[in-house]
C-alpha positions as semicolon CSV with decimal commas, in nm:
position;residue;x (nm);y (nm);z (nm)
1;M;-2,049;1,819;0,112
2;K;-1,752;1,918;0,030
3;K;-1,593;1,794;-0,325
4;I;-1,219;1,623;-0,303
5;W;-1,016;1,485;-0,612
6;V;-0,803;1,235;-0,457
7;Q;-0,462;1,084;-0,699
8;G;-0,377;0,772;-0,624
9;Y;-0,269;0,436;-0,798
10;F;-0,654;0,311;-0,827
11;N;-0,594;0,029;-1,016
12;N;-0,714;-0,238;-0,841
13;N;-0,448;-0,313;-0,578
14;L;-0,523;-0,440;-0,271
15;G;-0,325;-0,198;-0,071
16;D;-0,373;0,147;-0,267
17;D;-0,760;0,085;-0,195
18;L;-0,728;0,009;0,194
19;L;-0,624;0,391;0,193
20;L;-0,899;0,496;-0,031
21;K;-1,125;0,316;0,206
22;S;-0,979;0,480;0,502
23;L;-0,974;0,821;0,364
24;I;-1,420;0,777;0,247
25;D;-1,512;0,603;0,586
26;Y;-1,320;0,858;0,782
27;F;-1,491;1,165;0,588
28;P;-1,828;1,038;0,539
29;K;-1,985;1,385;0,500
30;T;-1,749;1,477;0,216
31;S;-1,727;1,360;-0,146
32;F;-1,460;1,233;-0,257
33;Y;-1,451;1,138;-0,702
34;I;-1,186;0,888;-0,858
35;R;-1,055;0,854;-1,188
36;V;-1,023;0,495;-1,282
37;N;-1,036;0,234;-1,565
38;K;-1,353;0,147;-1,726
39;K;-1,262;-0,259;-1,580
40;Y;-1,262;-0,151;-1,197
41;V;-1,578;0,066;-1,187
42;D;-1,805;-0,174;-1,035
43;N;-1,555;-0,280;-0,780
44;Y;-1,514;0,126;-0,655
45;N;-1,852;0,161;-0,653
46;Q;-1,893;-0,076;-0,411
47;M;-1,644;0,087;-0,184
48;G;-1,896;0,392;-0,022
49;E;-2,129;0,677;-0,113
50;N;-1,963;0,929;-0,048
51;L;-1,746;0,776;-0,330
52;K;-1,800;0,882;-0,712
53;V;-1,582;0,649;-0,942
54;I;-1,585;0,830;-1,285
55;P;-1,437;0,585;-1,585
56;N;-1,115;0,640;-1,750
57;N;-1,176;0,792;-2,149
58;L;-0,940;0,893;-2,441
59;F;-0,996;1,236;-2,415
60;Y;-0,917;1,238;-2,009
61;K;-0,549;0,978;-2,091
62;I;-0,468;1,260;-2,364
63;L;-0,499;1,546;-2,117
64;Q;-0,254;1,366;-1,868
65;R;0,019;1,255;-2,057
66;S;0,010;1,631;-2,154
67;L;0,010;1,701;-1,857
68;T;0,296;1,483;-1,765
69;I;0,520;1,621;-2,056
70;V;0,488;2,004;-2,011
71;K;0,378;2,222;-1,672
72;M;0,051;2,333;-1,795
73;P;-0,113;2,522;-1,456
74;R;-0,430;2,669;-1,601
75;L;-0,488;2,271;-1,771
76;A;-0,469;2,151;-1,368
77;K;-0,723;2,462;-1,303
78;K;-0,943;2,390;-1,497
79;M;-0,950;2,065;-1,480
80;L;-0,988;2,084;-1,094
81;Y;-1,250;2,407;-1,112
82;P;-1,538;2,126;-0,931
83;F;-1,319;2,013;-0,635
84;D;-1,283;2,223;-0,335
85;A;-0,930;2,033;-0,276
86;F;-0,694;1,765;-0,471
87;V;-0,572;1,496;-0,265
88;E;-0,289;1,309;-0,305
89;L;-0,242;0,923;-0,169
90;G;-0,029;0,662;-0,140
91;G;0,224;0,499;-0,039
92;S;0,591;0,477;-0,245
93;I;0,467;0,765;-0,438
94;F;0,822;0,930;-0,426
95;Q;1,039;0,690;-0,599
96;Q;1,338;0,825;-0,772
97;H;1,406;0,582;-1,063
98;S;1,706;0,809;-1,232
99;A;1,952;1,039;-1,143
100;N;1,803;1,283;-1,372
101;D;1,425;1,293;-1,179
102;T;1,222;1,555;-1,031
103;V;0,901;1,776;-0,945
104;D;0,745;1,530;-1,235
105;N;0,484;1,840;-1,403
106;I;0,164;1,707;-1,302
107;R;0,280;1,802;-0,939
108;R;0,420;2,123;-1,060
109;S;0,090;2,206;-1,282
110;I;-0,160;2,145;-0,929
111;L;0,018;2,311;-0,731
112;L;0,049;2,636;-0,979
113;S;-0,320;2,590;-1,034
114;Q;-0,352;2,710;-0,680
115;K;-0,522;2,420;-0,568
116;H;-0,528;2,315;-0,249
117;Y;-0,300;2,029;-0,196
118;F;-0,278;1,767;0,054
119;I;-0,065;1,475;-0,007
120;I;-0,166;1,166;0,269
121;G;0,008;0,863;0,340
122;S;0,364;0,817;0,172
123;N;0,667;0,765;0,218
124;F;0,953;0,904;0,091
125;G;1,269;0,680;-0,164
126;P;1,386;0,511;-0,238
127;V;1,641;0,846;-0,327
128;L;1,975;0,880;-0,595
129;T;2,062;1,210;-0,548
130;P;2,084;1,495;-0,295
131;Q;1,950;1,696;-0,553
132;Y;1,624;1,479;-0,588
133;V;1,519;1,600;-0,175
134;D;1,646;1,937;-0,237
135;D;1,335;1,967;-0,502
136;Y;1,115;1,811;-0,334
137;R;1,195;1,995;-0,012
138;T;1,097;2,348;-0,171
139;F;0,765;2,140;-0,372
140;F;0,646;1,982;0,037
141;G;0,695;2,379;0,114
142;K;0,468;2,497;-0,086
143;V;0,213;2,214;-0,046
144;D;-0,094;2,265;0,273
145;G;-0,021;1,973;0,348
146;V;0,264;1,663;0,418
147;T;0,165;1,301;0,590
148;F;0,451;1,066;0,599
149;R;0,413;0,689;0,754
150;D;0,775;0,670;0,871
151;L;1,059;0,893;1,024
152;A;1,313;0,790;0,758
153;S;1,067;1,001;0,511
154;F;0,959;1,202;0,813
155;R;1,326;1,370;0,903
156;L;1,406;1,455;0,574
157;F;1,158;1,708;0,566
158;S;1,133;1,782;0,962
159;K;1,217;2,150;0,944
160;I;0,937;2,241;0,672
161;K;0,587;2,300;0,918
162;T;0,372;2,154;0,637
163;V;0,503;1,815;0,744
164;S;0,408;1,600;1,003
165;I;0,427;1,213;1,044
166;A;0,167;0,936;1,144
167;P;0,124;0,540;1,128
168;D;0,036;0,348;0,802
169;V;-0,349;0,535;0,697
170;A;-0,433;0,198;0,681
171;F;-0,473;0,128;1,045
172;N;-0,752;0,383;1,031
173;L;-0,976;0,059;0,905
174;N;-1,284;-0,088;1,044
175;V;-1,173;-0,454;1,069
176;N;-1,442;-0,664;1,290
177;F;-1,536;-0,894;0,985
178;K;-1,701;-1,262;1,062
179;T;-1,526;-1,596;1,049
180;D;-1,591;-1,904;0,941
181;C;-1,406;-2,048;1,244
182;G;-1,545;-2,383;1,159
183;S;-1,348;-2,408;0,815
184;K;-0,992;-2,590;0,819
185;P;-0,702;-2,336;0,968
186;Y;-0,499;-2,190;0,632
187;V;-0,256;-1,929;0,634
188;I;-0,235;-1,645;0,366
189;I;0,048;-1,597;0,193
190;S;0,141;-1,304;-0,034
191;P;0,415;-1,296;-0,257
192;I;0,508;-0,984;-0,526
193;N;0,606;-1,039;-0,835
194;M;0,984;-0,995;-0,840
195;R;1,016;-0,952;-1,245
196;F;0,750;-0,646;-1,203
197;K;1,016;-0,382;-1,417
198;D;0,900;-0,088;-1,174
199;R;0,951;-0,230;-0,832
200;I;1,291;-0,100;-0,755
201;L;1,511;-0,305;-0,522
202;T;1,863;-0,239;-0,395
203;D;2,144;-0,461;-0,261
204;Q;2,009;-0,499;0,066
205;Y;1,676;-0,701;-0,062
206;L;1,772;-0,804;-0,400
207;T;1,700;-1,131;-0,497
208;T;1,632;-1,372;-0,822
209;S;1,251;-1,446;-0,877
210;K;1,344;-1,758;-0,890
211;T;1,464;-1,847;-0,547
212;Y;1,221;-1,556;-0,421
213;E;0,938;-1,788;-0,602
214;Q;1,111;-2,132;-0,466
215;E;1,164;-2,018;-0,118
216;L;0,757;-1,945;-0,062
217;A;0,658;-2,265;-0,234
218;R;0,916;-2,424;0,032
219;L;0,745;-2,238;0,308
220;A;0,404;-2,353;0,196
221;E;0,529;-2,707;0,178
222;V;0,606;-2,667;0,547
223;L;0,291;-2,534;0,704
224;I;0,128;-2,803;0,467
225;N;0,264;-3,009;0,694
226;F;0,203;-2,903;1,001
227;G;-0,201;-2,883;0,940
228;Y;-0,260;-2,640;0,709
229;D;-0,410;-2,512;0,380
230;I;-0,267;-2,285;0,227
231;Q;-0,457;-1,913;0,015
232;L;-0,144;-1,728;-0,239
233;L;-0,319;-1,379;-0,213
234;A;-0,217;-1,186;-0,557
235;F;-0,275;-0,839;-0,406
236;S;-0,222;-0,633;-0,752
237;Q;-0,301;-0,794;-1,070
238;S;-0,099;-0,534;-1,245
239;E;0,192;-0,522;-1,055
240;G;0,164;-0,952;-1,156
241;D;0,140;-1,055;-0,815
242;G;-0,094;-1,320;-0,966
243;Q;0,118;-1,464;-1,195
244;A;0,411;-1,522;-0,911
245;A;0,190;-1,648;-0,719
246;E;0,037;-1,915;-1,023
247;R;0,423;-2,007;-1,056
248;I;0,476;-2,072;-0,655
249;F;0,136;-2,277;-0,710
250;H;0,253;-2,492;-0,987
251;L;0,610;-2,499;-0,743
252;I;0,471;-2,698;-0,463
253;S;0,494;-3,074;-0,479
254;D;0,165;-3,240;-0,693
255;E;0,062;-3,463;-0,422
256;I;-0,012;-3,165;-0,153
257;K;-0,146;-2,935;-0,407
258;D;-0,518;-3,017;-0,321
259;H;-0,410;-2,786;0,020
260;V;-0,353;-2,477;-0,147
261;S;-0,565;-2,221;-0,423
262;V;-0,481;-1,930;-0,574
263;H;-0,702;-1,594;-0,483
264;H;-0,703;-1,319;-0,672
265;Y;-0,784;-1,001;-0,543
266;K;-1,164;-0,851;-0,700
267;N;-1,368;-0,734;-0,428
268;L;-1,233;-0,550;-0,136
269;H;-1,478;-0,708;0,148
270;E;-1,428;-1,008;0,063
271;T;-1,074;-1,013;0,081
272;L;-1,085;-0,821;0,401
273;E;-1,289;-1,141;0,523
274;L;-1,000;-1,453;0,402
275;I;-0,728;-1,250;0,581
276;A;-0,940;-1,238;0,886
277;G;-0,999;-1,582;0,910
278;A;-0,691;-1,679;0,811
279;D;-0,483;-1,828;1,087
280;R;-0,154;-1,685;1,014
281;L;0,025;-1,470;0,713
282;I;0,369;-1,464;0,551
283;S;0,387;-1,143;0,435
284;G;0,537;-1,045;0,132
285;R;0,323;-0,766;0,066
286;F;0,396;-0,403;0,269
287;H;-0,004;-0,411;0,362
288;A;-0,030;-0,749;0,420
289;M;0,166;-0,664;0,740
290;I;0,015;-0,345;0,844
291;L;-0,375;-0,570;0,810
292;G;-0,183;-0,908;0,991
293;W;-0,123;-0,633;1,302
294;L;-0,495;-0,477;1,327
295;L;-0,596;-0,814;1,267
296;G;-0,394;-0,977;1,542
297;K;-0,246;-1,239;1,352
298;P;0,095;-1,421;1,420
299;Q;0,311;-1,368;1,086
300;L;0,654;-1,375;0,903
301;V;0,702;-1,050;0,728
302;I;0,974;-1,013;0,382
303;K;1,111;-0,708;0,355
304;Y;1,198;-0,622;0,040
305;S;1,249;-0,273;0,027
306;E;1,329;0,040;0,258
307;K;0,936;0,108;0,371
308;T;0,904;-0,228;0,526
309;T;1,185;-0,256;0,752
310;N;1,142;0,114;0,840
311;V;0,831;0,069;0,973
312;I;0,902;-0,234;1,157
313;E;1,173;-0,012;1,309
314;D;0,912;0,316;1,405
315;L;0,638;0,077;1,557
316;F;0,694;-0,272;1,619
317;S;1,079;-0,420;1,638
318;K;1,054;-0,724;1,734
319;Q;0,815;-0,843;1,446
320;F;0,960;-1,184;1,287
321;S;1,073;-1,033;0,987
322;V;1,402;-1,148;0,660
323;E;1,464;-1,023;0,446
324;A;1,360;-1,159;0,043
325;K;1,719;-1,254;-0,054
326;N;1,780;-1,424;0,314
327;L;1,409;-1,644;0,268
328;K;1,647;-1,995;0,300
329;S;1,739;-1,909;0,667
330;I;1,380;-1,966;0,760
331;S;1,369;-2,354;0,933
332;S;1,060;-2,546;0,940
333;V;1,089;-2,501;1,306
334;T;1,238;-2,180;1,337
335;L;0,868;-2,021;1,102
336;I;0,569;-2,156;1,362
337;K;0,758;-2,116;1,687
338;R;0,864;-1,689;1,595
339;M;0,575;-1,620;1,420
340;N;0,448;-1,315;1,582
341;T;0,268;-1,001;1,564
342;M;0,181;-0,640;1,738
343;D;0,085;-0,663;2,093
344;D;-0,231;-0,548;2,236
345;V;-0,138;-0,198;2,429
346;T;0,071;-0,102;2,124
347;L;-0,162;-0,136;1,810
348;I;-0,425;0,067;2,033
349;N;-0,137;0,364;2,120
350;T;-0,068;0,338;1,735
351;K;-0,433;0,281;1,587
352;D;-0,479;0,649;1,809
353;K;-0,182;0,797;1,588
354;A;-0,315;0,668;1,303
355;N;-0,565;0,930;1,218
356;G;-0,261;1,192;1,228
357;Q;-0,292;1,102;0,838
358;F;-0,611;1,236;0,829
359;K;-0,538;1,562;1,065
360;Q;-0,446;1,826;0,784
361;L;-0,713;1,771;0,563
362;A;-0,930;1,728;0,847
363;Q;-0,826;2,097;0,928
364;F;-0,964;2,228;0,620
365;L;-1,268;2,063;0,570
366;K;-1,342;2,230;0,901
367;S;-1,243;2,572;0,751
């Protein structure tokens, strides 16, 4: 079996874990290696037999920190020596936080180590300067393969032979789950934490945490009055989704709080079963939207960044959606009437194209 090192945001975040699960299931005869925080090792060990989970330690943290400061291709080469290739897996992994940002030293070190390098599942941006795009044009032209998930990102680099496009990696998931049809119907709301300091919210999507959470509490009460229970599903503890979910819970009227539960993501299979059993979704998280389409769930999508807007425009422009700052515009009647999901024909076509995310890596593994 070939060995692949996978770099990603493996911090018990549901969206990134969906990408990882899709990858290892697509290549069952390949061994994939990741490094995670010790407290999450058991969670990732359950994903698949071909996933090898290495606990993080102080020594590795020091090495990684060193690589962020200075280019060290020899160190990168030594660290990656046992592996046939390096895969960078993730969505919003090319955000420009400041005007001085460029290709980071870790990426440069891995590229200079001459290890086979693939980037899977990402979008590009937000971008502050043209120089940032130019720097990455040079970088992408030197790696073995880059597959974006949206047209806006792809068009920036479409002249580069190693750059391609395919629908989100998670469309490759096997989503056959048993659900308890006898339980009371419930709606899942997946909020983001507007207070998370590393989240880039442009003026188009910018809103206050207070307003955002008040409006989600209002919509939860609307749905309860329509006969639903509510599951507030926190995708990412490290980004504070759980804190946002708890704040929303406390904003809901005491008289109906017993219809509301908060679910903190821990186990991938259990959480996917929870989503599969839902009647509807209010998808504040990007991958809640993708799962809503995969599972055929009527949903309202809350757009908090261009990545969500771009994918809706690319794949299913009829999706009922609203920018985070405009949640007040959703009335109780509108909410129920307009919730929708991707039609079957479009979904089949999208799933067929989604394996294009793995095409370049698959060709390498066959060689």
